[in-house]
C-alpha positions in Angstrom: -17.6 14.2 13.9 -14.7 11.2 14.6 -16.0 8.0 13.6 -15.1 5.1 11.7 -16.2 6.0 8.1 -17.4 3.7 5.5 -17.6 3.6 2.1 -19.9 0.9 0.6 -19.1 0.9 -3.5 -21.4 -1.5 -5.9 -20.9 -2.1 -9.6 -23.5 -3.4 -12.3 -20.9 -5.1 -14.0 -23.2 -6.8 -16.7 -20.3 -9.0 -18.0 -18.1 -9.6 -15.0 -14.3 -9.5 -15.8 -14.0 -13.6 -15.8 -17.0 -14.3 -17.7 -14.8 -15.1 -20.8 -12.5 -17.6 -19.2 -13.9 -21.3 -19.6 -15.9 -22.3 -16.5 -15.9 -26.0 -14.5 -18.5 -26.8 -16.7 -16.2 -26.7 -20.0 -17.9 -24.1 -22.0 -16.7 -20.9 -22.8 -18.6 -18.0 -22.0 -20.5 -15.8 -24.4 -20.5 -12.1 -23.0 -23.6 -11.4 -24.8 -25.6 -14.3 -23.2 -29.0 -12.8 -21.9 -28.8 -15.1 -18.5 -25.2 -13.7 -17.8 -26.3 -10.2 -17.7 -29.6 -11.0 -15.9 -27.9 -12.9 -13.5 -25.3 -10.0 -13.1 -28.0 -7.6 -12.5 -29.7 -9.7 -9.8 -26.4 -9.9 -7.8 -26.0 -6.1 -8.4 -29.9 -5.5 -7.0 -29.3 -8.4 -4.2 -26.4 -6.1 -2.8 -28.2 -2.7 -3.0 -30.9 -4.2 -1.2 -28.8 -5.9 1.5 -27.5 -2.2 1.9 -30.1 -0.6 2.7 -31.6 -3.4 4.8 -29.4 -2.2 7.1 -29.3 1.3 6.8 -26.1 2.2 4.9 -25.9 4.1 1.6 -23.9 2.9 -1.3 -21.7 4.2 -4.2 -23.4 3.1 -7.1 -20.2 2.9 -10.0 -21.8 2.6 -13.1 -20.0 0.6 -15.6 -19.9 1.5 -19.5 -21.5 -1.8 -20.4 -24.6 -1.0 -17.5 -24.8 2.4 -19.3 -26.5 0.3 -22.0 -28.8 -1.4 -19.8 -31.9 0.7 -19.4 -32.7 -1.6 -15.9 -29.5 -1.0 -14.2 -29.7 2.8 -15.3 -33.4 2.8 -13.6 -32.1 1.2 -10.4 -29.2 3.7 -10.2 -31.8 6.7 -10.7 -34.6 5.2 -7.8 -32.0 4.6 -5.4 -29.9 7.8 -5.6 -33.3 9.4 -4.9 -34.8 7.4 -2.3 -31.5 6.0 -0.6 -29.2 9.3 -1.5 -26.9 6.7 -3.3 -24.2 8.1 -5.0 -24.2 7.6 -9.3 -20.6 7.3 -9.8 -18.8 6.1 -12.8 -16.2 2.9 -13.0 -13.3 2.6 -15.7 -13.6 -1.2 -15.1 -16.2 -3.2 -16.4 -15.6 -1.9 -20.1 -16.2 -5.2 -21.9 -19.1 -5.1 -23.9 -20.3 -5.5 -27.7 -20.2 -1.9 -28.1 -16.5 -1.6 -26.3 -15.1 -4.5 -28.4 -16.9 -3.3 -31.6 -15.0 0.0 -31.3 -11.6 -0.9 -29.8 -10.9 -4.5 -31.1 -9.1 -5.3 -28.0 -10.0 -8.0 -25.2 -8.0 -5.9 -22.6 -10.2 -3.8 -19.8 -7.8 -2.3 -17.3 -7.8 1.2 -18.2 -4.0 2.3 -17.2 -2.7 -0.5 -19.6 -4.3 0.9 -22.5 -2.0 3.6 -24.7 -2.1 7.3 -23.7 -4.3 7.9 -26.8 -6.8 4.9 -26.2 -6.9 6.0 -22.5 -8.2 9.4 -23.3 -10.4 8.2 -26.3 -11.9 5.5 -24.0 -12.3 8.1 -21.3 -13.8 10.7 -23.2 -16.6 8.1 -24.5 -17.3 6.5 -21.2 -17.7 10.3 -19.5 -19.8 11.3 -22.5 -22.1 8.0 -22.4 -22.7 8.8 -18.7 -23.6 12.6 -19.5 -26.1 11.4 -22.3 -27.7 8.6 -19.5 -28.2 10.8 -16.7 -27.7 14.3 -17.8 -24.5 15.4 -15.4 -21.0 14.3 -15.1 -19.8 12.1 -12.2 -18.2 13.1 -9.0 -16.2 9.5 -8.7 -14.6 7.3 -10.9 -12.3 4.6 -10.1 -10.2 1.1 -11.6 -8.0 -1.3 -10.0 -5.1 1.3 -10.6 -5.3 4.7 -12.0 -1.9 6.3 -13.1 -1.2 10.1 -12.8 -1.6 10.6 -16.5 -4.9 9.3 -16.4 -6.0 11.2 -13.3 -5.0 14.6 -14.6 -6.5 14.3 -17.7 -9.8 13.2 -16.0 -9.5 16.3 -13.6 -8.7 18.5 -16.4 -11.5 17.5 -18.7 -14.0 16.8 -16.3 -13.3 18.7 -13.0 -16.6 17.5 -11.3 -14.8 14.5 -10.7 -13.4 14.4 -6.8 -12.8 10.9 -5.7 -10.9 8.0 -7.0 -10.5 4.3 -6.5 -6.9 4.5 -7.3 -4.9 1.4 -6.6 -4.7 -2.0 -4.9 -2.4 -2.3 -1.7 0.3 -4.6 -2.7 -1.2 -6.3 -5.4 2.4 -7.3 -7.3 4.5 -9.8 -7.8 3.2 -11.9 -4.3 -0.4 -12.1 -6.0 0.9 -12.5 -9.2 2.7 -15.8 -7.9 -0.6 -17.1 -6.1 -2.4 -16.5 -9.6 -0.3 -19.0 -11.3 1.7 -16.3 -13.0 -1.5 -15.1 -14.9 -2.1 -11.7 -13.9 0.4 -9.5 -15.7 -0.2 -6.2 -13.7 1.6 -5.1 -10.7 0.9 -1.9 -8.5 3.0 -2.3 -5.3 4.0 0.3 -3.0 1.1 2.3 -2.6 -1.0 3.3 0.4 -3.3 1.2 2.1 -5.7 4.2 3.1 -6.9 7.2 1.6 -4.8 9.9 0.4 -4.3 12.4 -2.1 -2.1 11.7 -5.1 0.4 14.1 -6.5 0.3 15.1 -10.1 3.3 13.2 -10.5 2.5 9.3 -9.1 -0.7 8.2 -8.3 0.9 6.4 -5.3 3.1 9.0 -3.9 0.6 11.6 -1.9 1.0 15.3 -2.6 3.0 17.3 -0.4 1.1 20.7 -1.1 -1.3 22.2 -3.2 1.2 22.7 -6.2 1.3 18.9 -6.3 -2.1 18.4 -5.5 -4.1 16.0 -8.4 -7.0 17.7 -7.6 -8.9 14.1 -6.3 -9.0 12.4 -3.0 -8.1 8.6 -3.9 -9.0 5.6 -2.1 -7.9 2.1 -2.1 -9.4 -1.2 -4.1 -10.4 -2.7 -0.7 -9.6 -2.6 2.7 -6.3 -5.1 3.0 -5.1 -6.9 6.4 -1.3 -5.4 7.0 0.4 -8.6 7.6 -1.3 -11.2 6.0 -1.1 -9.0 2.6 2.4 -8.3 3.1 3.3 -11.7 3.8 1.2 -13.3 1.1 -1.2 -12.7 -1.3 -3.7 -9.9 -0.6 -6.3 -11.0 -2.7 -7.4 -13.5 0.1 -7.4 -11.2 3.3 -9.4 -8.1 3.2 -12.8 -6.6 4.4 -14.4 -8.2 1.1 -16.5 -11.2 2.5 -15.7 -13.4 -0.7 -11.8 -13.0 -0.7 -12.3 -14.4 2.8 -13.7 -17.2 1.8 -11.5 -17.7 -1.2 -8.6 -17.5 1.6 -10.4 -20.5 3.5 -10.7 -18.4 6.5 -13.8 -19.7 7.9 -15.2 -22.9 9.6 -19.0 -23.8 10.2 -20.3 -21.0 7.7 -18.6 -18.8 10.4 -16.0 -16.3 9.7 -15.0 -14.3 12.7 -11.8 -13.3 10.9 -14.1 -10.4 8.9 -15.3 -8.9 11.8 -11.8 -8.9 13.3 -9.9 -7.1 10.5 -13.1 -4.5 10.2 -12.5 -4.0 14.0 -8.7 -3.5 13.5 -9.6 -0.7 11.0 -11.9 0.4 13.6 -8.8 0.9 15.9 -6.3 2.6 13.3 -8.3 6.0 14.8 -5.6 5.5 17.5 -3.0 6.7 15.7 -4.7 9.0 13.2 -5.9 11.6 15.7 -9.3 10.1 15.8 -9.8 9.1 11.9 -10.2 5.9 10.8 -12.0 4.4 7.0 -13.4 1.1 5.7 -14.3 0.3 2.5 -16.2 -2.7 0.8 -15.9 -3.0 -2.9 -17.5 -6.4 -4.2 -18.2 -6.7 -7.7 -21.1 -9.1 -8.8 -18.9 -12.0 -10.1 -18.0 -13.1 -6.5 -22.0 -13.7 -6.0 -22.1 -15.8 -9.1 -24.3 -18.8 -9.1 -22.5 -21.2 -11.4 -19.7 -22.6 -8.9 -16.8 -20.4 -10.1 -15.5 -19.6 -6.9 -14.9 -21.8 -3.9 -17.8 -21.4 -2.0 -21.3 -22.0 -2.6 -23.6 -19.5 -3.4 -25.7 -19.4 0.0 -22.6 -19.1 1.6 -21.2 -16.4 -0.3 -24.9 -14.6 0.0 -24.9 -15.3 4.1 -21.2 -13.8 4.4 -22.2 -10.7 2.3 -25.4 -10.0 4.4 -23.5 -11.0 7.4 -20.9 -8.0 6.5 -23.7 -5.4 5.9 -25.5 -6.3 9.2 -22.0 -5.7 11.1 -21.3 -2.1 9.5 -25.3 -1.5 10.2 -25.3 -2.4 13.6 -22.2 0.0 14.1 -23.6 2.4 12.7 -27.0 2.3 14.9 -24.8 2.4 17.7 -23.1 5.5 16.7 -20.0 4.1 16.1 -19.8 4.3 12.3 -20.5 6.7 9.7 -21.7 5.6 6.2 -20.9 7.7 3.0 -21.0 8.3 -0.2 -17.3 8.5 -2.2 -18.0 12.0 -2.8 -19.2 13.1 0.5 -15.7 11.3 1.7 -13.8 13.1 -0.5 -15.1 16.6 1.7 -15.0 15.0 4.5 -11.3 13.9 3.5 -10.0 17.4 2.7 -11.7 19.0 5.6 -10.2 16.7 8.1 -6.7 16.1 6.6 -3.7 18.3 5.6 -1.0 17.6 2.9 1.5 16.8 5.3 -0.3 14.5 8.1 0.8 11.0 7.7 -1.1 7.9 7.8 -0.2 5.4 10.8 -0.9 1.9 11.7 0.2 -0.1 14.4 -0.8 -3.7 13.0 -1.1 -6.9 14.8 -1.6 -10.5 13.8 -5.0 -11.7 13.2 -5.0 -14.4 11.0 -2.7 -16.7 12.8 -2.8 -15.5 16.5 0.8 -14.9 16.6 2.1 -12.0 18.7 3.6 -10.5 15.2 3.2 -6.7 15.0 4.4 -4.4 12.0 4.0 -0.3 12.2 3.0 1.4 8.7 4.1 4.9 8.2 3.0 7.0 5.0 3.6 10.6 4.1 4.1 12.8 1.0 8.0 11.6 1.5 8.1 7.9 2.2 5.9 4.9 2.6 7.7 2.8 5.6 7.4 -0.5 7.3 9.0 -1.5 10.6 8.7 -5.2 11.7 8.9 -5.8 15.5 9.5 -9.4 14.8 13.1 -8.5 13.6 13.5 -6.1 16.5 12.2 -3.2 14.9 14.1 -3.6 11.7 13.2 -1.0 8.7 11.9 -4.1 6.1 10.2 -1.7 3.2 11.0 1.5 2.4 9.4 4.0 -1.0 10.9 7.0 -1.4 7.8 9.2 -2.4 10.1 12.4 -1.8 11.6 11.7 -5.5 7.8 11.7 -6.9 9.1 9.6 -9.9 7.2 9.9 -12.9 6.7 6.5 -14.0 4.1 6.4 -17.1 2.2 3.1 -17.5 0.6 0.8 -20.3 1.1 0.3 -24.3 3.7 2.6 -25.3 5.4 3.2 -22.2 8.6 1.5 -20.6 6.1 -0.2 -17.8 3.3 -1.6 -19.6 2.3 -3.8 -16.7 4.1 -2.7 -13.9 2.7 0.6 -12.2 4.5 -0.3 -8.8 6.4 2.6 -7.0 10.4 1.3 -6.7 11.7 0.5 -3.5 15.1 0.9 -1.9 14.5 -1.4 0.9 11.8 -4.8 0.4 13.0 -7.5 2.8 10.1 -10.0 0.7 11.7 -9.5 -2.8 15.4 -8.8 -1.9 15.8 -11.2 1.1 16.2 -9.0 4.3 17.6 -10.1 7.2 17.6 -13.8 6.3 19.2 -14.5 3.6 20.7 -17.6 1.6 24.5 -18.6 2.1 26.1 -15.1 0.7 25.7 -11.9 0.3 23.3 -9.5 1.9 19.3 -8.6 1.8 17.8 -5.0 2.0 16.9 -4.3 5.4 18.1 -1.2 7.8 18.9 -2.4 11.5 21.8 -2.4 13.6 24.4 -4.9 14.9 26.1 -4.8 18.7 29.5 -6.4 18.8 31.7 -7.3 22.0 35.0 -8.8 22.5 34.5 -10.4 18.6 31.0 -11.5 19.1 28.1 -10.2 17.0 24.4 -9.9 17.4 22.0 -8.0 15.1 18.8 -6.6 16.8 16.7 -8.4 13.3 17.3 -11.6 16.0 15.5 -9.9 18.6 11.6 -10.1 18.5 10.2 -7.2 20.6 6.8 -5.3 21.0 6.0 -1.6 19.7 3.5 1.1 21.2 2.6 4.4 19.4 2.9 7.8 20.8 2.8 11.5 19.7 4.4 14.5 20.9 3.4 17.6 18.8 3.7 17.0 15.0 6.0 13.8 15.9 5.2 10.2 15.7 7.1 7.9 18.0 7.3 4.2 17.8 8.7 3.1 21.1 10.1 -0.5 21.1 10.2 -2.6 24.5 13.8 -2.9 25.3 15.5 -6.4 24.3 18.1 -8.3 26.2 21.2 -8.9 24.2 23.3 -11.5 26.1 27.4 -12.2 24.8 29.6 -14.3 26.5 30.2 -12.5 29.3 28.0 -9.3 29.0 24.5 -8.5 29.3 23.2 -5.5 27.4 19.6 -4.2 27.4 18.7 -1.9 24.4 15.7 0.4 23.8 14.8 1.6 20.1 12.7 4.3 19.0 11.4 5.8 16.0 10.9 9.2 15.2 8.8 10.2 12.4 8.4 14.4 12.2 5.5 15.5 10.2 6.6 17.4 7.0 10.2 16.2 7.2 11.7 13.7 4.7 13.8 12.3 7.7 13.4 9.4 10.2 15.2 9.7 13.6 16.0 6.3 15.0 17.3 6.4 18.5 19.1 3.8 20.6 19.4 3.7 24.2 21.7 1.3 26.4 19.3 1.3 29.6 21.8 -1.3 31.6 24.9 -3.1 31.1 25.5 -6.2 33.7 29.1 -4.7 33.5 28.7 -0.7 33.8 32.3 -0.2 33.1 31.9 -2.3 29.8 31.9 -0.7 26.1 29.8 -2.1 23.2 30.8 -1.5 19.3 27.7 -0.6 17.4 27.2 -1.0 13.5 24.0 1.1 12.2 23.5 -0.1 8.7 21.3 0.3 5.7 21.2 -2.4 3.0 20.1 -1.0 -0.1 18.8 -1.4 -4.0 15.9 -0.4 -6.2 13.5 -2.2 -8.2 10.0 -3.3 -8.1 10.1 -7.1 -8.4 12.2 -10.4 -6.9 14.5 -9.5 -10.1 17.9 -7.2 -9.8 18.1 -3.9 -11.7 21.5 -2.8 -13.1 22.9 -0.9 -10.5 25.3 0.7 -12.6 25.0 4.8 -12.5 24.8 4.5 -8.5 27.2 6.7 -6.5 28.1 6.1 -3.3 29.3 8.8 -1.0 31.5 9.2 2.6 31.5 12.8 3.3 33.8 14.5 6.2 34.6 18.1 7.2 37.6 18.1 5.1 37.5 14.7 2.6 35.2 12.9 0.5 35.2 9.3 -0.8 33.4 8.2 -3.5 32.3 4.9 -5.0 30.8 5.1 -8.7 29.2 1.5 -8.8 30.8 -1.4 -10.8 30.0 -4.4 -8.9 33.8 -4.7 -7.4 32.7 -5.2 -3.8 34.9 -2.4 -2.5 34.1 -0.1 0.8 35.5 3.1 2.0 35.3 4.7 5.5 35.7 8.1 6.9 36.0 8.9 11.1 34.0 11.7 11.9 31.9 11.6 8.7 29.3 14.0 8.4 27.0 12.2 5.8 26.7 8.9 4.0 24.4 8.6 0.9 23.8 6.9 -2.0 22.7 8.9 -5.3 20.1 6.1 -7.4 19.6 8.0 -11.1 17.3 5.4 -12.0 14.9 6.3 -9.4 15.9 9.7 -9.1 16.5 9.4 -5.3 19.2 10.7 -2.9 19.2 8.5 0.3 21.5 9.4 3.1 22.6 8.5 7.0 23.8 11.0 9.5 24.7 10.3 13.2 24.8 12.7 16.3 28.3 11.3 17.7 30.8 13.4 15.8 33.5 10.6 15.9 31.3 8.1 14.5 32.9 6.2 11.6 30.7 6.6 8.6 31.5 3.8 5.8 30.0 2.7 2.1 29.8 -0.8 0.7 29.2 -1.5 -2.6 28.0 -5.0 -3.6 29.0 -7.6 -6.2 27.1 -9.4 -9.2 25.6 -12.0 -6.7 24.7 -9.3 -4.1 23.7 -6.6 -6.0 23.3 -4.1 -3.1 24.9 -1.3 -1.5 25.6 -0.5 2.1 25.3 2.9 4.3 26.1 2.6 7.8 27.9 4.3 11.1 29.9 2.7 13.7 30.7 4.0 17.1 31.1 2.8 20.8 28.6 3.1 23.2 29.1 2.9 27.2 26.3 2.0 29.7 23.3 4.7 29.7 24.7 6.5 26.6 21.8 7.5 23.8 22.9 7.2 20.2 21.0 8.8 17.0 20.8 8.3 13.2 18.8 10.0 11.1 17.7 8.6 7.6 16.6 11.3 4.9 15.2 10.8 1.3 15.3 13.6 -1.5 14.5 13.5 -5.1 17.7 13.9 -7.1 17.6 14.6 -10.8 
């Protein structure tokens, strides 16, 4: 049954996460205050009633605090029996008197604790859940769950088969728009459900051996352009986020329904499968004026969102599932190597912008049609990088999966007055004139041939002083491969006898934020049949090249990754470039000459390199 699948998750968050902050009334909250607990429970009840009013089932993620509240427990039991709602367990909502008395901390993000405390907290919470309901949960979750945490939970509590495990692009962009006060980064993960690997939650498992044993879902379904360009907290299928982003007028918010519909449309790229989730904590519907809209509008937006889902279900266009039900459905529907694809258009500003997102066990890729189909984000999942998170590790707050290319944090094509940003594109050169395809805005179409997904860009015209070249680009993503084939075709030239030079290039670095990392230790390689040239990275701005190079590559030991390019034209010149301190990147590329109607292909490959 290939329909739009919906997860609705509610949690009786007795102490909303933000309740301890000083409010607009100038009074610090008391997390044990009775009216705060009562209001939170009222909001949870409102959310449940709204979903059920429109014939939708939910997953009730009990918080630790709610496990001490008899009324919350009674509601969960009743709604499980009457409506088929799943009773699950959230690792959010930890703060309460019982938790504070034992752990003596205001931390509430489970992945940021030490591993010792993670284990202790998980055991406490799971045991309390069992004592309350007489069974262990089948689903759990947090904003992020690191691999060590997931592996421990699956081993100790094997009933768990689904978890909320990351927020899409909740990194520096979100940090900046929170006044630099949200010290938790989790960029680089999937935007739609996946099976996390045992090594790294962000990186999908490539096979049964890597399978962590759960199906992961994202915390909120985000706008894949607006979220990438800016703060994702304002752009998703979360009605109160849409209000926070001021994306409404006269109490109407068509954007909310447009983004739901765009998620529905993703079935075109994923073998008839589309997914969406709605997850709104009670704090977002608080009556105390803490958010950017009056309570009446907050409640209306929530009701309108549920009504829209309910109407889709009535029309037979939507299937609502609990988290555990969805995990079973997902494992029946998807294979390990089947990719997740999204050709996403701008629905926020109404521009013509398109991004293509591709995800599989080896890579996460973003292609930007506004920059001529340049590859603007690349995460090397093939490395399955072990990245321990929390107190006592090297990454206390940064759970992000490192990038090789990231235009927002490392400039992309449009740089300052010196140096280069990270990007994968091509330049055409004719009689000394040079044009980068990044300057040639285009559109794209998606197709599939066998197990290969193809992104075909509309042709672009490049005008030199006395020559016009019409060129088309295609991307080929072959399932089960860690390679991307990029094909350029010269469709026509105003002078059919002319020849143009093409420079296929890839500028890379590594990191998780805007700030440069130490590139020392990276090795650049240019490999020919009988020759090999190496550059050990020392910020000396050196270059090497070989005509007929079979491979150009970089080994980045800091993230256990080898990235390489190869060409289908035997006499192409491969080259490598070392960066310098002001521009700490490296460049891999191929140069050759093309004639009218000629086709030229290069392949980008990712591998783990220990």
